[in-house]
N, C-alpha and C positions, 0 to 999 in steps of 0.2 A: 504493499500500499504506500502511495506517495501523496504529498500535497504540494501545491505549487507555491513559490515565493512571489512577493511582491517586487516585480522586476524593476520598477522605478526606484524603490528604496535600495534594491540591491546595486543598481548602477551608481547611486550615491555613495554607497559604502565602498564600492571598488574604485571609484574616482578618488575617494578619500585616501585609501590606503590598499592598492591592489594586492598587497601581501596578506591581508587580513584572512584567516581561515574562517569559512562560513559553515554554520551548522548543517549537519546532514539533514536532508529532506526525506530520507527513507532508511529503513534498517540496513539496506545493502550499502548505502553511501557511507555508513560508519566505518566501512572496511573490516568489520569484525564479523566472525561467524555468529549465527543466532544462538547456537548452543553455548558460546562463550558468554554472550550477554544474558542469557537466561540464568546461567550459573552465578554471574556477578550480581544480578538483581536478587536472587535468592539469598546470597551471602549478606548483602546489604540489608535484606529484611530480617536477618537475625539479630540486628543491633538494637531493635526495640520490639514490643509486643505486636504493634500493628504499624503499617506504613501507608502512606497515600501516594498517589501518583506525583504530587508536588515534592514530597519528601525524596522519593527515589530519583526524580529529575535533578534535584539540587545535589544529592549525593553522588549520582553518576555522571552529572554534568551533560546530560543529554536532553534534548527537547521533550517536552511533556507529551507531545503527540506520539513520539517514539516509545516513551515509557508506557503509554496506554496500550500500544500494540504488544509490548513484552508481557505486560500484566494480563492481557487478553489470552496470550498463549499460555502463561503460567496457570491461569484459571482453567483453560481448556485441558491442561495436563493433570488437573486436580492437585497442583502444588500450592496454589494460592486460594484462599477462601475470603469472600466478602464478609465484613463485619459491620456494615451499616455506614451511615454518613459521619463524616468528621465533625460536623456542626449541625445546627438546627436548620440552616438555609438548605433548600432542596437543591441548590446549586453547589453545595459543598462537595469536596472530594469524598470519594468512597475510601473507607479504610479496609486494609487487606491484611491478613495474617497467614503465615505458613501453615499448611495442613500437616498432619503427621507424616504423610508421604513427602511434603515439601521439606520438612525438617531433616529427614533422612537424605533428601536430595542436596540440601545446603551443606550438610556435614560432609557428604562425599565430595562435593565441590571444593570445601575447605581443605580436605585431605589432598586433592590435586594442587591447590594453590590457595594460600591464606589471604591473598590480596583482596582488599576491600576498599573501594574509593572511586574516584573518577574513572570512567571507562577509558581505557588507553586508546591511543591513535594507532593506526597501522604503521608498519615499517615504511610502506610506500608513501603514506601521507607525510611521515616524518622527513624522509629523503627529499620529497618534493618541497616542503615548506623551507628546509634549510637552503635549497637552491633559490628560492624566492627572496630570502633575506640574507644573502651571502655577505659576508664582511667586505668582499671585493667591490661590492656596489656602493660603499659609502667612501666618498672622497674626503681626504684630510687636507685641509689648507694650511698654509704658513701660519696665518693669523690664529687658527684654532690650536695648532701645535704650540705656539708660543704661549697661548693662554693656559694650555694644559701643564706646561712646564713652569708656570708662575711659582716663584718662591725658590727655584733651583737656579744657582749660578753656573751657567754652562757657556762654553765658548761658542762664538758664532759658527765656526766651522763644524762643530759637533751638531749643533741644531740643524744645520744644513744637510748633514748626513742622515739624521734621524728622520727628516721629513719624508723623503722617498721611501725609506725602509717601512715606516708606519703605514704609509699609503699603500703599500704592496699587499698587505694582508697575507703575507707569506711567512718567512721565518727570519729571525734576527739573532745574531750572536753578539751581545755586549760583553766585551772583555777589557781587562786592564787591572791595575793595582787596586787593592781593597779600599773600601771607604771612600770612593769618589762618586757615588750616586748612581751606580748602575741599577740597583734594586729600585730606587726611588724613580728613575726614569721609567722603568718597566711598569711600575705601579700607576704612574700618572696616565697610562693609556685608559684608565677607567674614566678619565675626563675627556678623552680625545674623540670618542665615537658618540654621536648624538642620537642615532636612530634607535628605535625600540625593536625588538624581535618577539616572536611568539614562541613559547617554550611548552611542550607537553607535560601533563602530570606524569604520564607513563606511556611506554611504547609496547605493543604486542607483537611477538614474533613466534610463529608456529604454536600459538596457544599459551605461551609463556609471557610473563609480564616483566618489563624492565622498568623499574622506578627511575625517573628522570628528574623532575622538578625538585630542587633542593633549596630550601629556605636559607641555607647558609651561604650559597653563592649566587642564586638568582634574586634580582631586586625587582619586584613588580613595579610597574608604572602606576603612579597614583590614579585611582579610578576617576573617570570623567564621564560625563553623559555623552554617550555615542549616538549618532544620528540613526544608526541602524542596530537593532537589538539582536539580529540573528547571527552573532559571532559564535563560533564553536567553543562552548565553554570548556571543553577538554584542553584548551590551550590557555595560557597566561601571558599577558603582554608584560614583557620584562626589558630592562636595559641590557645592552650587550654585556655578557658576563665577563669578568676578569678573574681568572682563577690562578692561585699561585701555589706552588709546591716547592719543596726544598730538599734537604737532606734525607727526608723520609720517603722519598719517591723510590719505588721498586718496580720491577717488571710486572708484578702481579697487579698492581694498582692501575695498570693500563689495560686490563682485561675486565670482563664482567665479574662482579662479585655475586655469587650464589649463596643464599641463605637456606641451608638445609631445613631449618625450622619452618620458615614461612614459605619456602619454595618460590621465593621472588628474588629477581635479579636487581642489582644496583648498577647503574650506568657508571662507567669509569670516568674520572675527572676530566680527561681530555674530550670525552664526548660531551659532557655536560658544558664544556666551554665552546661548543658549536655556535658559530656565529659571533664569537667574541675573542678574547685573548687568553692564551694559556702561557704562564710564566713558570720557567724552571729555574728557580733561583739556586745560587751555589752550585751550579752545574759542575760535575766532576767530584763533588763531595758526598755523593750518594753511596750506598753500600754496593750497588751494582756498578760496574765499570761504565764510564761514559760511552765507550765504543759500543757496548751492548745496547744502551739506550738509543743511541743514533741508528744502530742497525734495526731496532724495532720500529723506528719512524721512517725509514728509507722509503717504504711505499707511500705512506700518508704524505710525507713531505713532498715527494716527487709527483704523485698522481692524484692527490686530493681526495683520497678515500682510504678507509681502513677495513680490516676484517676482524669480527668478534666471533667468539665461539660459545654456544650453549653447552651446558654439561651433558647434553645428549650427543654432542659431537657435531651438530649442525653449525656450519660456518655461514655468516651472512655479511653483506657489505654495507657500510654506513658512510656518510660523507665525512670528510675531514676538512672543515671549512673554518679556519681560525687563524689568527696571527699568533705564531709561536715565538716567545722571546726567551732565549737562553742567556742567563747572566753568570759569568764566571771570573775567578781571579787566576785561572790557569791558562797558560798559553795555549792557543788553538792547537798547535802541533802536538801538544801532550794530551789532547782530548780524543783525537780521532785521526784516522788516516785521511788521505786526500779525498777518496770517494765519499767518505762520510761528511767531511766538511763542505763538499761541493753541494750537499742538500741544504745547508744552512745559507740562504741566499745573500743575506747581508751581514757583513762582519764589521763591527764598529768598535774602534778602540776609545775607551774612556780614560783619558790621561789624568795625571795629577794636576792640580790647579796651578796657574801662574801665580806670582806674587800679587798681581792686581786682583785676580779672582779670589785668592785667599783672604785678602783684606776685605773685599766685597762680601764674602760669606761671613766673616768675622763681625763686621758691622751690622749685617742683616740680622744675625742671631742675637747679637748684643742689644739691638733694639727690642727684640721680643722678650728678653729677660731683664730688661731695664738696667743694664750695666753700661756705665760711661766708659768710652774708649779714648785712650791717650794715644793718638796716632803716631806720634813720634816714638813713644816707647814700643808700640806695636811693630813698627818698622825695624827698630833696633833688635827687638826680640826675634823677628823673622830672620834677619841677617845673622843672628847668633846661632839660632837653632836649626835652620834649614840649610842644606847644602847638596851637592850632587850625591853624597853618601846617604843623606837622610832627606828625601824629598817631602814636600808638604802634602797632606791629604785633606780632602774636603770635610772629613769628620773631625779633624782636630779642633777647629773653633768651637764646636759645640761642646766637646769634652772639657776643654779649657774653661769655657764660660760658665758651664755647669758647675765646675769646682769653685770658681770665683764667687758665684752667686751663693752657693752653700756656705762657703768660708765667711763671707761678709755677713750673711744673715746669722750665723752661729756667733760671730764675734762682735755683732752689732757695729759694723764699720761701714763707711759709704762703699757702694759697689763701683769701683773703679778698676778698669783693666790697665794698671800701671805695669812698668817693667818688673818691679818687685813681685807683684801679684801674679804676673804671668808666669815668672820663673817658679814660684811656689806651686802654682797650678800644674806646671809641666812635671815637676818632680812628684807631684801627687797622683797623676793619672797615667803617665807613660813609663814603661819599663823597657829599657834599650839593652839591658844585659841578659 
């Protein structure tokens, strides 16, 4: 059974955002098998004594008209029983409860999969949606890049290298001495991309459910009144995700995680980053060798897709559509062979700051912590402490000023970065032996 849409309103919605997933107009259009949806509806009905079509529609994120079709089938199979109206108004929803046979059916469905929640989207629908909202479609401008990097003191030449790399939506290797802002640059990508994307609650593959939406990494767009209400509620409009991992990354975390207890899969972090940014911080410090990680990503980085495997052994292809940023203190030649490094499209060296940049960073942070700077003393200190054997780092000013702020607060003296105070701070926070 199908019902028609208001095509005028549909045209308005598509003109507003052609990437918007529209609600299914028939059970077939959900992309799910009828038996799967019946089992999910029965499991949802176990959450309370009686349910209404409105309740199931909200729980499963499907149009009420399709829920009514599912209920009709469940009643026909003697799995649901009508229990009267939900209210005194004759137009109220009918309440339904699982029959004895229905309870057995729901329990059997739970043994197959304990997933209860929004109906998942099909793998085909997921792949199609990722293609519609590809990160390659969003153009990064120079003005937007500068705005996203606000608060960081970077050389003009570095900014000019970052622009094309960020705009590519491919892969970037940020490398260089520690403490010079590589991680901060990578994290600022959360400010760089302005478009929203649509993220599914879950994905269905061969009857198995893969949990996808993650409150820890996906940031929903604030609700606004939409001109067209027939958006597929199985999707959530979110900002492009920025997901960061570090030394804890292992090869296992790049595959599906299967829960034996719930028989539900969890999507790997790089899949959750689809349409956004995936940051591998401290690359080379993981327990697994960096060459092994790069080998794992050769196909995704080169061809734009990845393969995942169910515990049944079935492999399936998923899009790999994200900006991947590797950040490391290790020289590229020590990370991988030439074949592996070739897959990292942009390699950007983040150097130690010049004296002028160091002083700019120092003054900027001093303003934040209300420490007065004696510029003559700061220049004397710089000349005394930094040379070719000990280059300056971008993180040094913060450490020095944090010490000065704490010391002055404790001793109730004016907060002034004098030469004496700078030397005291140096001895207090840096160990060179």
